[in-house]
Every structure is written in structure tokens, then in C-alpha cells.
Backbone as a chain_set.jsonl record, in Angstrom:
{"seq": "MELTKFTDLGLRVMMRLAVLDEGESLTTQAVAEQVAVSYAHAAKVVAKLQALGVVETRRGRAGGLWITRQGRGISIGALVRALEGADEVITCEGDNPCPLRHSCRLRGLLRQAQEAFFATLDPYTIDDLTAPPTGPVLLSLSTRTPG", "coords": {"N": [[0.917, -1.189, -0.099], [0.641, 2.271, -0.888], [0.761, 5.388, 0.336], [-1.006, 8.247, -0.648], [0.387, 11.216, -2.203], [-0.819, 13.646, -1.373], [-1.335, 12.963, 1.296], [1.004, 12.287, 2.329], [2.164, 14.779, 2.246], [0.571, 16.047, 3.821], [1.009, 14.978, 6.38], [3.698, 15.82, 6.605], [3.44, 18.624, 6.591], [1.985, 18.802, 8.868], [3.906, 17.98, 10.985], [5.937, 19.717, 10.711], [4.506, 21.984, 11.709], [4.201, 21.254, 14.218], [6.502, 21.6, 15.706], [6.709, 24.183, 16.094], [7.081, 27.204, 18.261], [5.185, 28.02, 21.209], [2.564, 30.335, 20.207], [3.757, 31.048, 17.773], [3.752, 31.205, 14.251], [3.467, 29.876, 10.764], [3.63, 31.017, 7.523], [1.643, 29.54, 4.527], [3.333, 29.604, 2.598], [5.908, 29.484, 3.422], [5.954, 27.068, 4.807], [5.544, 25.449, 2.692], [7.919, 25.909, 1.143], [9.769, 25.033, 3.041], [9.151, 22.017, 3.34], [9.437, 21.328, 0.808], [7.658, 21.402, -1.312], [5.317, 22.624, -3.908], [3.505, 25.713, -3.46], [0.871, 25.762, -4.366], [-0.015, 22.908, -3.997], [0.641, 22.652, -1.315], [-1.18, 24.575, -0.258], [-3.698, 23.503, -0.861], [-3.582, 21.158, 0.854], [-3.297, 22.372, 3.301], [-5.717, 23.59, 3.478], [-7.527, 21.369, 3.812], [-6.404, 20.172, 6.206], [-7.28, 22.258, 7.925], [-10.003, 22.102, 7.659], [-10.485, 19.601, 8.978], [-9.885, 20.513, 11.489], [-7.638, 20.311, 12.608], [-5.602, 22.088, 12.002], [-5.113, 25.538, 12.282], [-5.737, 28.715, 10.693], [-4.913, 32.019, 9.913], [-5.696, 34.877, 8.058], [-3.996, 37.798, 6.596], [-1.947, 40.334, 7.601], [-0.683, 39.735, 10.258], [-0.992, 37.095, 9.969], [-1.139, 33.425, 9.391], [-0.397, 29.964, 9.927], [-0.82, 27.241, 12.269], [-0.638, 24.551, 14.307], [-3.429, 22.792, 15.964], [-4.717, 22.097, 19.35], [-6.204, 19.677, 19.207], [-4.996, 18.757, 16.86], [-2.309, 18.192, 17.667], [-2.995, 15.87, 19.324], [-4.356, 14.08, 17.869], [-4.532, 10.796, 16.471], [-2.135, 9.225, 14.457], [-3.131, 7.226, 12.78], [-5.766, 7.853, 12.499], [-5.616, 10.368, 11.282], [-4.241, 9.723, 8.849], [-6.144, 8.128, 7.824], [-8.304, 9.908, 7.455], [-7.093, 11.746, 5.601], [-6.559, 10.163, 3.54], [-9.103, 9.069, 2.657], [-11.732, 6.939, 1.955], [-11.257, 4.939, 0.325], [-10.754, 1.78, -1.154], [-7.988, -0.605, -1.29], [-7.785, -2.009, -3.639], [-9.838, -1.634, -6.814], [-12.748, -3.056, -7.668], [-14.885, -2.529, -9.035], [-16.204, -0.413, -11.38], [-15.385, 0.928, -14.722], [-14.415, -1.362, -16.16], [-15.148, -3.9, -14.749], [-14.122, -6.319, -12.424], [-14.472, -9.761, -13.056], [-14.521, -11.644, -10.748], [-15.645, -10.391, -8.729], [-17.84, -10.795, -7.278], [-17.498, -13.162, -5.822], [-15.098, -13.094, -4.925], [-12.505, -13.545, -2.513], [-10.331, -11.909, -2.12], [-10.449, -9.351, -2.106], [-11.64, -8.826, 0.558], [-9.724, -9.432, 2.325], [-7.43, -7.755, 1.52], [-8.815, -5.497, 2.437], [-8.755, -6.07, 5.196], [-6.07, -5.998, 5.772], [-5.495, -3.484, 5.194], [-6.658, -2.03, 7.183], [-5.282, -3.129, 9.346], [-2.848, -1.948, 8.722], [-3.561, 0.773, 9.384], [-4.337, 0.475, 12.098], [-1.811, -0.109, 13.239], [-0.824, 2.678, 13.138], [-2.442, 4.067, 14.631], [-1.8, 4.211, 17.611], [0.196, 6.343, 17.959], [1.061, 10.029, 17.831], [1.232, 13.131, 16.252], [3.106, 14.515, 18.049], [4.556, 12.389, 18.735], [5.856, 11.858, 16.283], [7.516, 13.956, 16.088], [9.538, 13.871, 17.97], [12.847, 13.791, 19.155], [15.05, 12.224, 16.966], [13.993, 13.785, 15.016], [12.633, 16.317, 15.425], [14.326, 18.451, 15.937], [15.616, 18.519, 13.331], [13.451, 19.203, 11.85], [13.178, 21.853, 12.657], [15.588, 23.032, 11.877], [14.876, 23.27, 9.16], [13.867, 25.813, 8.955], [16.0, 27.391, 8.727], [17.339, 26.792, 6.432], [19.319, 27.674, 3.755], [18.536, 28.879, 0.382], [19.263, 26.921, -2.47]], "CA": [[-0.017, -0.159, 0.025], [1.411, 3.493, -0.897], [0.092, 6.663, 0.59], [-1.033, 9.411, -1.655], [1.204, 12.213, -2.241], [-1.665, 14.439, -0.484], [-1.282, 12.487, 2.773], [2.461, 12.431, 2.837], [2.284, 16.279, 2.453], [-0.293, 16.503, 5.167], [1.904, 14.68, 7.607], [4.984, 16.687, 6.706], [2.931, 19.934, 7.353], [1.658, 18.713, 10.612], [4.997, 17.637, 11.936], [6.644, 21.106, 10.922], [3.853, 22.955, 12.395], [4.424, 20.667, 15.522], [7.583, 21.994, 16.429], [6.627, 25.782, 16.389], [6.97, 27.573, 19.773], [3.791, 28.514, 21.437], [2.334, 31.611, 19.643], [4.414, 31.086, 16.684], [2.902, 30.642, 13.126], [4.266, 30.02, 9.595], [2.965, 31.1, 6.293], [1.706, 28.512, 3.893], [4.443, 29.698, 1.383], [7.064, 29.259, 4.139], [5.943, 25.715, 5.02], [5.783, 24.792, 1.337], [9.417, 25.835, 0.891], [10.707, 24.097, 3.923], [8.764, 20.822, 3.078], [9.926, 21.108, -0.603], [6.679, 21.359, -2.4], [4.816, 23.86, -4.509], [2.634, 26.549, -2.854], [-0.501, 25.1, -4.766], [-0.188, 21.576, -3.282], [0.61, 22.864, 0.176], [-2.437, 25.328, 0.045], [-4.739, 22.415, -0.854], [-3.319, 20.21, 2.112], [-3.719, 23.354, 4.369], [-7.261, 23.755, 3.457], [-8.181, 20.087, 4.306], [-6.218, 20.211, 7.421], [-8.161, 23.144, 8.616], [-11.44, 21.619, 7.598], [-10.17, 18.583, 9.788], [-9.685, 20.902, 12.742], [-6.102, 20.043, 13.22], [-4.717, 23.276, 11.619], [-5.758, 26.942, 12.355], [-5.013, 29.672, 9.948], [-5.32, 33.474, 10.002], [-5.16, 35.917, 6.982], [-3.444, 39.079, 6.798], [-0.18, 40.683, 8.006], [-0.236, 38.928, 11.3], [-1.55, 35.793, 9.849], [-0.188, 32.382, 9.375], [-0.925, 28.684, 10.297], [-0.315, 26.774, 13.498], [-1.344, 23.367, 14.845], [-4.237, 22.853, 17.131], [-4.439, 21.051, 20.36], [-6.693, 18.548, 18.556], [-4.004, 18.242, 15.916], [-1.328, 17.412, 18.554], [-3.407, 14.674, 19.964], [-4.858, 13.34, 16.805], [-3.678, 9.775, 15.928], [-1.662, 9.202, 13.094], [-3.987, 6.471, 12.047], [-7.073, 8.599, 12.208], [-5.318, 11.458, 10.355], [-4.254, 9.11, 7.458], [-7.55, 7.749, 7.146], [-9.1, 11.149, 7.02], [-6.486, 12.22, 4.42], [-6.493, 9.117, 2.219], [-10.324, 8.932, 2.226], [-12.348, 5.638, 2.353], [-10.889, 4.311, -0.899], [-9.863, 0.47, -0.778], [-6.65, -0.875, -1.923], [-7.928, -2.383, -5.066], [-10.689, -1.329, -7.26], [-13.191, -4.213, -8.334], [-15.835, -2.061, -9.913], [-15.795, 0.674, -12.392], [-15.541, 0.65, -16.114], [-14.038, -2.753, -16.508], [-15.358, -4.522, -13.464], [-13.436, -7.666, -12.173], [-15.444, -10.784, -13.208], [-14.471, -12.284, -9.665], [-15.987, -9.41, -7.592], [-18.971, -11.257, -6.383], [-17.215, -14.493, -5.207], [-13.54, -13.097, -4.444], [-12.016, -13.203, -0.968], [-9.083, -11.052, -1.973], [-10.923, -7.87, -1.654], [-11.849, -8.687, 1.958], [-8.385, -9.852, 3.053], [-6.964, -6.572, 1.472], [-9.422, -4.484, 3.544], [-8.159, -6.465, 6.544], [-4.492, -5.578, 5.836], [-5.519, -2.016, 5.163], [-7.098, -1.698, 8.527], [-4.127, -3.53, 10.212], [-1.894, -0.809, 8.511], [-4.114, 2.09, 10.033], [-4.468, 0.052, 13.362], [-0.417, 0.05, 13.599], [-0.653, 3.894, 13.228], [-3.35, 4.49, 15.911], [-1.276, 4.681, 18.989], [1.139, 7.411, 17.659], [0.515, 11.203, 17.412], [2.266, 14.005, 15.549], [4.029, 14.704, 19.043], [5.376, 11.213, 18.749], [6.601, 11.911, 15.253], [8.502, 15.096, 16.197], [10.535, 13.729, 18.937], [14.287, 13.775, 18.782], [15.966, 13.278, 16.279], [13.295, 14.53, 13.98], [12.344, 17.681, 15.886], [15.638, 19.245, 15.538], [15.632, 18.527, 11.92], [12.144, 20.191, 11.458], [13.516, 23.236, 13.199], [16.501, 23.621, 10.97], [14.163, 23.715, 7.874], [13.399, 27.143, 8.685], [17.232, 28.321, 8.625], [18.083, 26.531, 5.337], [19.444, 28.789, 2.683], [18.183, 28.214, -0.759], [20.41, 26.767, -3.202]], "C": [[0.914, 1.12, -0.007], [0.562, 4.616, -0.641], [0.065, 7.673, -0.58], [0.074, 10.524, -1.247], [0.52, 13.417, -1.167], [-1.323, 13.946, 1.052], [0.057, 12.592, 3.245], [2.668, 13.888, 3.138], [1.514, 16.595, 3.766], [0.592, 16.199, 6.454], [3.165, 15.516, 7.589], [4.441, 18.144, 7.225], [2.725, 19.709, 8.679], [2.675, 18.711, 11.4], [5.941, 19.129, 11.839], [5.877, 22.017, 11.669], [4.103, 22.606, 14.12], [5.338, 21.252, 16.365], [7.801, 23.601, 16.583], [6.663, 26.042, 17.868], [5.64, 28.086, 19.884], [3.643, 30.105, 21.043], [3.056, 31.751, 18.354], [3.447, 30.593, 15.515], [4.053, 30.71, 11.904], [3.174, 30.339, 8.474], [2.782, 29.695, 5.441], [2.835, 28.482, 2.908], [5.735, 29.188, 2.15], [7.035, 27.659, 4.337], [6.147, 24.856, 3.671], [7.26, 24.713, 0.913], [10.041, 25.035, 1.74], [10.318, 22.598, 3.773], [8.909, 20.517, 1.529], [8.639, 20.625, -1.408], [6.062, 22.387, -2.909], [3.674, 24.489, -3.453], [1.304, 25.839, -3.116], [-0.986, 23.938, -3.953], [-0.371, 21.803, -1.922], [-0.908, 23.648, 0.54], [-3.854, 24.345, 0.128], [-4.829, 21.507, 0.485], [-3.745, 21.172, 3.395], [-5.11, 23.438, 4.672], [-8.017, 22.605, 4.253], [-7.79, 19.877, 5.754], [-6.901, 21.057, 8.423], [-9.519, 22.731, 8.616], [-11.447, 20.435, 8.541], [-10.236, 19.115, 11.187], [-8.333, 20.618, 13.329], [-5.011, 21.18, 12.937], [-5.486, 24.432, 11.972], [-5.181, 27.855, 11.342], [-5.744, 30.939, 10.274], [-4.739, 34.202, 8.768], [-4.621, 37.131, 7.491], [-2.106, 39.186, 7.301], [0.263, 39.892, 9.308], [-0.798, 37.41, 11.218], [-0.444, 34.588, 9.745], [-1.127, 31.123, 9.838], [-0.166, 28.056, 11.459], [-1.138, 25.367, 13.742], [-2.23, 23.534, 15.986], [-3.945, 21.898, 18.145], [-4.898, 19.697, 19.916], [-5.509, 17.888, 17.534], [-2.728, 17.743, 16.484], [-1.638, 16.038, 19.025], [-4.097, 13.688, 18.928], [-3.883, 12.042, 16.493], [-3.216, 9.85, 14.837], [-2.52, 8.257, 12.066], [-5.154, 7.154, 11.552], [-6.829, 9.933, 11.329], [-4.958, 10.902, 8.937], [-5.395, 8.723, 6.928], [-8.318, 8.885, 6.636], [-8.478, 11.987, 5.652], [-6.529, 11.3, 3.148], [-8.005, 8.829, 1.93], [-10.617, 7.356, 2.599], [-12.096, 4.568, 1.149], [-10.241, 2.835, -0.592], [-8.618, 0.33, -1.802], [-6.802, -1.113, -3.506], [-9.572, -2.008, -5.398], [-11.721, -2.586, -8.047], [-14.393, -3.894, -9.202], [-15.309, -1.056, -10.988], [-16.057, 0.309, -13.904], [-15.483, -0.68, -16.61], [-14.007, -3.496, -15.224], [-14.509, -6.001, -13.359], [-14.575, -8.771, -12.234], [-15.675, -11.67, -11.828], [-15.066, -11.335, -8.616], [-17.01, -9.8, -6.882], [-18.647, -12.583, -5.692], [-15.716, -14.275, -4.664], [-13.414, -12.791, -3.097], [-10.873, -12.264, -0.909], [-9.374, -9.596, -1.502], [-11.09, -7.513, -0.138], [-10.443, -8.741, 2.744], [-7.622, -8.369, 2.851], [-7.617, -5.484, 2.259], [-8.725, -4.833, 4.952], [-6.837, -5.844, 6.848], [-4.507, -4.169, 5.878], [-5.757, -1.552, 6.511], [-5.996, -2.149, 9.545], [-3.056, -2.335, 10.052], [-2.342, 0.341, 9.331], [-3.909, 1.741, 11.745], [-2.95, 0.288, 14.048], [-0.125, 1.705, 13.839], [-1.399, 4.566, 14.305], [-2.744, 4.988, 17.106], [-0.422, 5.896, 19.047], [0.592, 8.736, 17.204], [1.55, 11.857, 16.714], [3.252, 14.246, 16.535], [5.001, 13.679, 18.889], [6.357, 11.346, 17.614], [7.787, 12.907, 15.231], [9.528, 15.066, 17.228], [11.843, 13.692, 18.497], [14.475, 12.427, 17.963], [15.279, 13.992, 15.33], [12.821, 15.865, 14.274], [13.227, 18.578, 15.436], [15.934, 19.639, 14.05], [14.568, 19.324, 11.367], [12.73, 21.556, 11.637], [14.516, 23.792, 12.164], [15.923, 23.767, 9.547], [14.083, 25.143, 7.692], [14.77, 28.171, 8.377], [17.949, 27.799, 7.28], [18.159, 27.647, 4.375], [19.095, 28.257, 1.266], [19.371, 27.986, -1.728], [20.853, 25.464, -3.656]], "O": [[1.894, 1.131, 0.738], [-0.38, 4.812, -1.409], [1.02, 7.857, -1.334], [0.526, 10.637, -0.108], [1.197, 13.991, -0.315], [-1.054, 14.803, 1.894], [0.308, 12.935, 4.4], [3.271, 14.233, 4.154], [1.937, 17.371, 4.623], [0.825, 17.005, 7.354], [3.623, 15.875, 8.674], [4.98, 18.721, 8.17], [3.258, 20.382, 9.562], [2.607, 19.309, 12.474], [6.557, 19.552, 12.817], [6.487, 22.874, 12.307], [4.171, 23.438, 15.025], [5.121, 21.435, 17.563], [8.794, 24.149, 17.063], [6.304, 25.168, 18.657], [4.999, 28.522, 18.928], [4.413, 30.971, 21.456], [2.847, 32.842, 17.824], [2.545, 29.776, 15.7], [5.128, 31.308, 11.941], [2.01, 29.949, 8.559], [3.61, 28.797, 5.59], [3.237, 27.416, 2.442], [6.562, 28.516, 1.533], [8.037, 27.009, 4.039], [6.782, 23.804, 3.608], [7.77, 23.7, 0.433], [10.899, 24.278, 1.285], [11.22, 21.829, 4.102], [8.477, 19.451, 1.089], [8.632, 19.58, -2.058], [6.276, 23.381, -2.215], [3.042, 23.74, -2.708], [0.672, 25.36, -2.175], [-2.06, 23.908, -3.353], [-1.318, 21.314, -1.307], [-1.617, 23.308, 1.487], [-4.779, 24.434, 0.935], [-5.876, 21.201, 1.054], [-4.424, 20.754, 4.333], [-5.623, 23.381, 5.789], [-8.882, 22.793, 5.107], [-8.641, 19.459, 6.54], [-7.093, 20.686, 9.581], [-10.21, 23.014, 9.595], [-12.574, 20.211, 8.983], [-10.593, 18.349, 12.083], [-8.092, 20.74, 14.53], [-3.888, 21.241, 13.439], [-6.702, 24.243, 11.95], [-3.974, 27.699, 11.151], [-6.869, 31.0, 10.77], [-3.543, 34.165, 8.476], [-4.754, 37.478, 8.664], [-1.297, 38.263, 7.397], [1.409, 39.457, 9.422], [-1.002, 36.689, 12.194], [0.765, 34.707, 9.945], [-2.331, 31.227, 10.07], [1.026, 28.316, 11.618], [-2.28, 25.248, 13.298], [-1.928, 24.289, 16.909], [-3.115, 21.003, 17.988], [-4.225, 18.689, 20.134], [-5.227, 16.69, 17.499], [-2.077, 16.916, 15.846], [-0.78, 15.163, 19.132], [-4.342, 12.53, 19.268], [-2.676, 12.184, 16.297], [-3.811, 10.568, 14.034], [-2.598, 8.448, 10.852], [-5.522, 7.082, 10.379], [-7.763, 10.484, 10.747], [-5.318, 11.521, 7.936], [-5.696, 8.906, 5.748], [-8.903, 8.859, 5.553], [-9.144, 12.668, 4.873], [-6.53, 11.692, 1.981], [-8.188, 8.287, 0.84], [-9.914, 6.681, 3.352], [-12.699, 3.497, 1.091], [-9.276, 2.753, 0.168], [-8.381, 0.989, -2.815], [-6.14, -0.572, -4.391], [-10.436, -2.052, -4.522], [-11.28, -2.997, -9.12], [-14.888, -4.722, -9.965], [-14.135, -0.973, -11.349], [-16.886, -0.545, -14.218], [-16.335, -1.138, -17.372], [-12.937, -3.709, -14.655], [-14.361, -6.677, -14.377], [-15.546, -8.66, -11.486], [-16.713, -12.314, -11.673], [-14.852, -11.703, -7.461], [-17.207, -9.224, -5.813], [-19.524, -13.093, -4.996], [-15.165, -15.173, -4.029], [-14.08, -11.919, -2.539], [-10.454, -11.842, 0.169], [-8.711, -8.892, -0.741], [-10.839, -6.427, 0.384], [-10.23, -8.044, 3.736], [-7.218, -7.794, 3.862], [-6.913, -4.584, 2.717], [-8.229, -3.977, 5.686], [-6.535, -5.295, 7.907], [-3.64, -3.578, 6.522], [-5.031, -0.667, 6.962], [-5.861, -1.482, 10.571], [-2.489, -1.827, 11.02], [-1.477, 0.906, 9.999], [-3.43, 2.559, 12.531], [-2.837, 0.772, 15.174], [0.733, 2.024, 14.661], [-0.954, 5.587, 14.829], [-3.09, 6.058, 17.606], [-0.302, 6.476, 20.126], [-0.25, 8.741, 16.307], [2.644, 11.321, 16.538], [4.4, 14.233, 16.089], [6.199, 13.964, 18.897], [7.536, 11.038, 17.792], [8.802, 12.764, 14.549], [10.3, 16.007, 17.412], [11.971, 13.537, 17.283], [13.917, 11.46, 18.481], [15.907, 14.874, 14.744], [12.593, 16.588, 13.304], [12.932, 19.433, 14.6], [16.358, 20.721, 13.644], [14.801, 20.096, 10.436], [12.722, 22.338, 10.686], [14.319, 24.887, 11.638], [16.587, 24.441, 8.76], [14.187, 25.695, 6.597], [14.714, 29.324, 7.95], [19.041, 28.284, 6.985], [17.238, 28.443, 4.192], [19.425, 27.093, 1.041], [20.326, 28.761, -1.773], [21.889, 25.358, -4.311]]}, "num_chains": 1, "name": "protein.A"}
């Protein structure tokens, strides 16, 4: 199973915001640069994270984005489920449906495997992901010089 780039970026944005000091915020542009993605992609991810209640944003001169208390405590499994959506690992329906779809056991097994994957992530939070050695590396991203 491979996570979408959207989910990968969502996790990176959350991790970067988690190491900010209390009261500190970053712009979407700064986060995009620090996690090495385009502003357009970062903006879409930030909008989704805000809709989930794990990131807050403020527009304007004193604006920026920061992680919420809920964002710090959300399980990685729950966050990945929310970002990935409810899609199954395989598609049995569609324009060219699988002829085995009504009697195949593979779909159920893959759904179980997918849930086991999420269950492995459930006990961990964003704060767990930003513990050393990762946290200091995330902080160093803001001091990088382009080049």
C-alpha cells in the first residue's frame, strides 16, 4: 500500500507545525518551501487540515498557520484515514469490473490488511513523530538557505 502524495504532504506539514514555539506561526508559502513542495499543493493540504480541525489559519499581515491542540493529539492512523479517504486498496468495480467481484476473497483480505496498517499507526500522535531526532531537523528547515 502506498500513501498518496497528499497524505504524505499533510503529515509533513503537521510535523513542521508541531515544532513551532507557542504563539508562533508560519505562512503556507514558508511551509511549502520548507517541506519542498509547491505552494498550490501545500495550500490544498492546509485547507483540508483546517477543515479537519487540526490546523488553524489566519489571513492578513499577522496571519499564518499553526497546529491545534486537537492536531497534536490526533492519532496518526485517524489522520491518515481522513487524508486518504475511504478508498479500498483495489478497485473491483468501475468501467471494467473484475469478473470475480461477487465471489472473490481477495478484496476482504486486502481491506483487513489496510485496517491493520491503520491500526499500527493509531497509537502514535504528531508529537510522537516530532520527538528527537526528527524535531531538531524540522526546526533546521527554517534556517536553510536556498541553493
